[in-house]
C-alpha positions in Angstrom: 26.8 49.6 238.7 25.0 49.6 242.0 21.4 51.1 241.9 22.2 54.0 244.2 25.4 55.0 242.2 23.5 54.7 239.0 20.6 57.0 240.3 23.2 59.4 241.6 25.0 59.5 238.3 21.7 60.2 236.3 20.9 63.1 238.8 24.3 64.5 238.2 23.5 64.2 234.4 20.4 66.3 234.9 22.3 69.0 236.8 24.8 69.0 233.9 22.1 69.3 231.4 20.5 72.2 233.2 23.7 74.1 233.1 24.3 73.2 229.3 20.7 74.4 228.5 21.2 77.6 230.4 24.3 78.3 228.3 22.8 77.3 225.0 19.4 79.0 225.2 20.5 82.1 223.3 22.0 80.0 220.5 18.7 77.8 220.5 16.5 80.9 219.8 18.7 82.1 216.8 20.0 80.9 213.5 22.9 79.1 215.5 20.3 76.5 216.7 21.7 73.7 214.6 25.1 74.1 216.3 23.5 74.2 219.7 21.3 71.1 218.9 24.4 69.2 217.9 26.0 70.1 221.3 23.0 68.7 223.0 23.1 65.4 221.1 26.7 65.1 221.6 26.1 65.6 225.4 23.5 62.8 225.5 25.9 60.5 223.5 28.6 61.1 225.9 26.3 59.7 228.7 24.6 57.0 226.6 25.9 54.0 228.6 24.6 55.4 231.9 21.3 56.4 230.4 20.6 53.1 228.6 21.6 51.3 231.9 19.0 53.3 233.8 16.4 53.0 231.2 16.9 49.1 231.0 17.7 48.3 234.6 15.8 50.8 236.8 13.1 52.5 234.6 10.9 49.7 233.2 7.7 48.9 235.1 3.9 49.0 234.8 3.8 52.2 236.5 6.7 54.0 234.5 5.6 56.7 232.1 7.3 58.7 229.5 6.0 62.0 228.3 6.6 61.5 224.6 5.3 62.6 221.1 5.2 66.3 222.2 7.1 69.5 221.2 7.4 70.5 224.8 5.7 69.8 228.2 4.5 73.5 229.2 5.5 73.9 232.7 3.8 77.3 232.9 0.5 75.6 231.9 0.8 73.1 234.8 1.1 70.0 232.4 3.6 68.2 234.6 0.9 67.9 237.3 -1.5 65.4 235.4 1.6 63.6 234.1 2.7 63.1 237.9 -0.7 61.5 238.7 0.0 58.6 236.8 2.5 55.9 238.0 5.6 56.5 240.0 8.5 56.9 237.6 8.5 59.8 235.1 10.8 60.6 232.1 10.3 63.4 229.6 11.6 62.2 226.2 13.6 65.2 225.4 12.0 67.0 222.4 15.4 68.7 221.7 17.0 65.4 220.9 14.8 65.1 217.8 14.9 68.6 216.5 18.5 68.3 215.0 17.3 65.7 212.6 14.2 67.8 211.7 16.4 71.0 211.2 19.0 69.3 209.0 16.3 68.5 206.5 14.8 72.1 206.3 16.2 74.8 204.2 16.6 78.4 205.6 13.4 80.6 205.4 10.2 81.3 207.3 9.7 77.5 208.1 13.2 77.5 209.6 12.4 80.6 211.7 9.3 79.0 213.0 11.3 76.0 213.9 14.0 78.1 215.7 11.2 79.8 217.8 9.7 76.4 218.7 13.1 75.1 219.8 13.6 78.1 222.0 10.3 77.6 223.5 11.3 73.9 224.3 14.7 74.7 225.6 13.2 77.3 228.1 10.5 74.9 229.1 13.0 72.1 229.8 15.0 74.5 232.0 11.8 75.4 233.9 11.2 71.7 234.7 14.7 71.0 235.6 14.7 74.0 238.0 11.3 73.5 239.6 10.3 69.8 239.3 13.8 68.6 240.8 14.0 64.8 240.7 10.2 64.1 239.9 10.6 64.0 236.2 13.9 63.2 234.5 14.6 64.6 231.1 16.1 62.0 229.0 16.5 61.2 225.1 14.5 58.2 225.0 13.9 57.9 221.3 17.3 59.2 220.4 19.1 56.2 221.7 19.5 53.2 219.5 16.9 50.3 220.0 18.1 46.8 220.3 18.1 44.6 217.0 15.2 42.6 218.5 12.8 45.4 217.6 14.3 46.9 214.5 11.7 44.9 212.4 8.9 47.2 213.9 10.3 50.1 211.6 9.3 48.2 208.5 5.8 48.5 209.8 5.8 52.2 208.9 5.8 51.8 205.0 3.6 48.8 205.3 0.9 50.8 207.3 1.1 53.6 204.9 0.7 51.4 201.8 -2.2 49.6 203.6 -4.3 52.7 203.3 -4.7 52.0 199.6 -6.0 49.4 197.2 -3.8 48.3 194.2 -0.6 50.1 195.7 2.1 47.8 196.9 5.0 50.1 197.8 5.9 53.6 198.3 7.2 54.0 194.8 4.0 52.6 193.5 2.2 55.2 195.5 4.1 58.1 194.0 4.0 56.8 190.4 0.0 56.3 190.7 -1.0 59.4 192.8 -0.3 63.1 192.1 -3.6 64.9 193.1 -6.0 64.3 196.2 -8.4 62.9 193.5 -5.9 60.1 192.7 -5.3 59.3 196.4 -9.1 59.2 196.9 -9.4 56.8 193.8 -6.8 54.3 195.1 -7.8 54.9 199.0 -9.7 52.2 201.0 -13.2 52.9 201.7 -12.4 53.4 205.5 -9.5 55.8 204.9 -11.6 58.5 206.6 -11.5 56.5 209.8 -7.9 55.4 209.6 -6.3 59.0 208.7 -6.3 61.8 211.2 -4.7 65.1 210.1 -5.0 67.3 213.2 -6.9 67.3 216.5 -9.5 69.6 214.9 -9.9 67.2 211.9 -13.7 66.6 211.4 -14.2 63.0 210.3 -17.7 63.6 209.2 -16.6 66.0 206.4 -15.6 64.8 203.0 -12.1 63.5 202.9 -11.0 66.0 200.3 -12.2 68.8 202.3 -10.4 67.4 205.4 -7.2 67.4 203.3 -7.5 70.8 202.1 -8.1 72.1 205.5 -5.0 70.1 206.8 -2.9 71.8 204.2 -4.1 75.3 205.3 -3.4 74.5 208.9 0.2 73.1 208.5 1.9 75.5 206.1 5.1 75.1 208.1 5.2 71.4 207.3 3.9 71.2 203.7 4.8 72.8 200.4 1.8 73.9 198.5 3.9 74.1 195.4 4.3 70.2 195.5 1.8 67.7 194.4 -0.9 66.6 196.8 0.8 63.2 196.9 3.8 64.5 198.4 2.0 66.6 201.0 -0.4 63.9 202.0 2.6 61.5 202.4 4.4 64.3 204.8 1.3 64.7 206.8 0.3 60.9 207.3 3.6 59.1 207.0 5.3 61.3 209.7 2.6 60.5 212.1 2.9 56.8 211.3 6.8 57.0 211.8 6.4 58.9 215.2 4.0 56.3 216.4 6.3 53.4 215.6 9.2 55.3 217.0 7.4 55.6 220.4 6.1 52.1 220.4 9.5 50.8 219.6 11.3 52.7 222.5 8.4 51.9 225.0 8.7 48.2 224.1 12.5 48.4 224.4 12.4 50.0 227.9 9.3 48.4 229.2 7.4 51.6 229.9 4.1 53.4 229.1 3.7 56.3 226.8 2.1 59.3 228.2 0.3 61.0 225.1 -1.7 64.2 225.2 -2.0 65.0 221.6 -5.1 63.2 219.9 -3.3 62.7 216.7 -0.3 60.9 218.0 -2.7 58.9 220.4 -4.8 57.9 217.3 -1.8 56.5 215.3 -0.2 54.8 218.5 -3.3 53.1 219.1 -4.0 52.2 215.4 -0.6 50.7 214.9 -0.1 49.0 218.3 -3.2 47.2 217.5 -1.4 45.2 214.7 1.4 44.4 217.2 -0.4 42.2 219.8 1.9 39.4 219.7 4.4 41.5 221.5 3.7 40.9 225.3 4.2 44.5 226.5 1.8 46.0 223.8 -1.3 44.9 225.7 -0.3 46.7 228.9 0.9 49.7 226.9 -2.4 50.2 225.0 -4.5 49.9 228.3 -2.4 52.1 230.4 -1.8 54.7 227.6 -5.4 54.9 227.0 -6.3 55.4 230.7 -3.5 58.1 230.9 -4.9 59.9 228.0 -8.4 59.9 229.4 -7.2 61.1 232.7 -5.4 64.0 231.0 -8.5 64.9 228.8 -10.6 65.0 232.0 -8.1 66.4 234.5 -8.5 70.0 236.0 -4.9 71.2 236.2 -5.9 74.2 238.2 -7.4 72.2 241.0 -4.1 70.1 241.1 -2.2 73.3 241.3 -4.1 74.6 244.5 -1.1 73.4 246.6 2.7 73.4 246.2 4.5 70.8 244.1 5.9 69.3 247.4 2.4 69.0 249.0 0.9 67.7 245.7 3.6 65.0 245.5 3.1 64.2 249.3 -0.6 63.9 249.1 -0.4 61.7 245.9 2.0 59.5 247.5 -0.2 59.1 250.4 -3.5 58.7 248.4 -1.9 57.0 245.5 -4.3 58.1 242.7 -2.8 55.7 240.1 -3.3 52.6 242.3 -6.8 53.7 243.4 -7.9 54.3 239.8 -6.8 51.0 238.5 -8.4 49.3 241.5 -11.6 50.8 240.6 -11.4 49.9 236.9 -10.5 46.3 238.0 -13.8 46.2 240.2 -15.7 47.2 237.1 -14.1 44.7 234.8 -11.8 47.0 233.1 -8.5 45.4 232.2 -6.1 45.1 229.4 -8.2 42.6 227.5 -11.6 44.4 228.0 -10.9 48.2 228.1 -12.0 48.8 224.5 -15.6 47.7 225.5 -15.9 50.1 228.2 -16.6 53.7 228.8 -14.6 54.8 231.8 -15.2 58.5 231.7 -17.3 58.6 234.8 -15.1 56.3 236.8 -12.1 58.6 236.0 -14.1 61.8 236.9 -15.1 60.3 240.3 -11.6 59.4 241.3 -10.3 62.8 240.1 -13.0 64.6 242.4 -11.9 62.4 245.2 -8.4 63.5 244.8 -9.2 67.2 244.3 -11.0 66.9 247.7 -7.7 65.5 249.4 -5.8 68.4 247.9 -8.4 71.0 249.0 -8.2 69.4 252.6 -4.5 69.9 252.4 -4.9 73.5 251.3 -7.4 74.4 254.3 -5.1 72.8 256.8 -2.2 75.0 255.5 -4.5 78.0 256.1 -5.5 77.0 259.5 -1.7 76.7 260.5 -1.1 80.0 259.0 
């Protein structure tokens, strides 16, 4: 399929998806959400060949970013702007394509109602992106699609990674037979488990591990069951993060792109696990560029990026090329794929952001002068 024909097809799929979402939003916000989610996944599967062709032939590259490991982007909070700062090709890994699997494992009740609410928020946010961001960010089900057999072995890393948090535990069945309470978990845990495990973005690593776990239980009642043993809930909290991280890594290796991660817990586990996969060529680039994008997100002032229209923002960014300028400055200071862990780049990022804010401010002033 020729590239222009393929791109036209992908954009038509985006239009179809917008129409489908608009029709399904009422269902997605109700107890009919499971059926609506099935319709969404069937829609993606009907277009799987064109999407995979695009992701393999057109999307891969050092400046191709996928917004992933998130429940939704949040258009109203301008979250699309720092994302668009990085690279030149942008895909939102459709969160709705993962919700069907989550919902199928959940019984009806207050937790299901919480999920329906989240699904509705995600669907409405997807619609806002499709209506307002046009062709700048494609919404595609990156992690729904089957990865090639070449990388299937990476999924085995999940169980190995979880078991490696302990001493004298060799498998998941071994873990559940030896651990019941949080005291059992601490008894078998490695000495550095406090550094390896992160429960939430508010998790205070300086606190005793038992205290951190109890706080995590209180803050994630929609995920855990306090009537179950601590070992079950610890597994639910940690193994889910590990599997999500592997899912992201596998997909980004498969499609040669960079994960754009804004949630500290996801970033922690992707960084941790990818560090054990350095024999894969793409991983070095993935770790470096993911880390830079995460720092840009943390330091970015979205309100300053939003002082001009999206069209003006894209035009000025295309002219200025923030992404290219930033990596050029980093290279000048000896920061690259091999050395980035040994450098603090905070001030370099702040300086480049301030430079771009000034460019946007100048564009805003010129608009006012014309008016």
